[in-house]
N, C-alpha and C positions, 0 to 999 in steps of 0.2 A: 428674246422677243424681237419680232420684226418691227422695224420703225415704219413710219407713215411712208407709203409708196414702195415698201419692200415687196418683192415678189416671192414665189415659192422656193427659189433658188438661194434665198437668203440675201441676195445683193439688192442693188437699187431697183426701184420700180420702173415703169414704162419710160419715165423721164429720164432715169439713169442708165437705161438700157439693160435691165437684168435679162438673162436668157434662161430659157427652159433647160432643166438639168437632164432630160431625157437624152439620151444618146442616140446616134444614128442606128446603133445595133437594136435599140428598143423599136425604132421606127421599121426596121427590116423585119423584126419579128412579127410586129402588127400586120405589116402587109403580107408576109407569109401566111400568118394565121388565116387572114381574110381570104387568101387565095386558095388555100388547101382545105379548109375546115369542112365545108359542105361536101367536097368530093371524097374526103376520107370517111365522113360520116355514112355516106352513101354505100362505100366500099365494106365498111365495118357493118353496116345494117345487113348487108347480104350474108355476112359471116355469122352474126349474132341472132338474126332473126327478129330483133326487138329494137326499135328505134331509140328507146330511152337508154338501153344498154349500149347501143353504138355511140349515142352521144356522150354517155359517161366515160367510155374507154378513150374516146378521141380527145376529149376535154382533159382527162387525166394525162395522156401522152403529150399534149401540148404543154400542159403544166410542167411536165419533166423536161420537156425541150427548152422551155423559157429560162429555167434555171441553169441550163447548159448551153445557152444559145450561142455563145461564142465558139464552142466546140462544134456544135451541130451545124451551124451555118457554114462551117468550113468544109463540111463533108460535100462530095459530088452531089448527093441526093438527099437533102435534109427530110424531104417529104417521106421517102422511104424509111428513114429513121423513125419518125413519128408513127408511121404506119406499122413498123415492126414492133414498137412499144405497145401500140394499141392492140394488135393481133396478140401479143403475150397477155396483156391485161384480159382480153376476151377469153383466152384459155383459162386463165386463173378464175375468171368470173364463172365460166361453165362449170369448172370443178367445183366451185363453192355452191353453186345452184343445184348441181347433182347431189350434193350432201344435204342441202335443205330439203329437196324433193324426197330423199330417202328417209330424212327425220320426220317430215310433215306429212309425206305421203300424197302430195299435190303440188300445183303451181305455186311457186314462191310469191308471185305477184301478177297483176292483171297486165295484159297487153295494152299498149298505148292505142288511142282512137285515131290510128293513121293507117291508111290503106296503100299499100304499094300498088303500082301499075299493073304487076302480074302476081297477084297473091297465090296462085297455084304453085308458081316456081318457088316463091319464098317459103310456102309450107313445105314443099319437097325438100328445099335446102336445109330447113330446120331439122328434118329428120336424119341428116347425114352427120357423120362423125366431124368435129369441128376441123381437124386437119384436113379432110376432104374439102369442106367449106373454104377454108382459107386458100387452099391451092387453086380451086375453081374460081374463086373471086379474083385472085391476083392474077391468074392467066387470062380468064375471059372478060372480067370486068375492067381490071386495071390495065390489062394488055401487056403484061410482063411475059417475057420468053420463058421457057422451062428453066434455062440457066439463071436468069434474074430472080424467078420465084425461088429456086433453090437457095440463092445467096441471101435473099431476103428472109426466108424462114430458117436458114442454116441447116438445111437437109441436102442430101445427095440429089443430083439431077435425075438418077434412076427412080429415086423415091417419089419425086415430083411426077415423073411418067406414070409411075404405077398408082398414085393418088388420083391423077387426072383420069386414067382409064377406069379405076374402081369407082371414082366419084361420078363420072359420066353415066356409067352403068347404073349406079345405084339411083342417081337422079332420074334417069330414063324409066327404071323399074317404078319408082314412086309415082312419077307423072302418069304412066301408063295404068297403074293401079287406080289413081285418083280419077282418071278419065273413065274407067270402067265402072266406077261407083256413081259418076255424075250422070 
């Protein structure tokens, strides 16, 4: 039991100079999280097509990074590690959703009441296979080169080029179809 004036660290209170038990590593993680969270949610939103799903996978990825923070922060690009985990989680989530859709015969849940600036583009992206979405988002939204995209997704550079080409064509076809209906 803490005595009078004892702080959360179990030491003496302010008069005795107790210190916060949080390490500098915790502070580094907090700053990393604050600096990267919104950017990653935006990137994953373009991949998942659903804001709530994007927030879920990014939060889970950050949770996994937090328990491995000493190792993750030593990487050249910790944000790339978190993005990679979030992308993997998005794939898993898409597979589960496909299974629920087959079972129930309809959408698994409602879309959030949040409108993107370019809803037609987001709608068109939603219709693409998730691997195309991932490559398109990493290359065009995040700004990674084909080589960096390949490394992050752990696929061959040639595969990235193929997905970019097919994804752009499929996206153009969908946008053209949508424009013809409007």
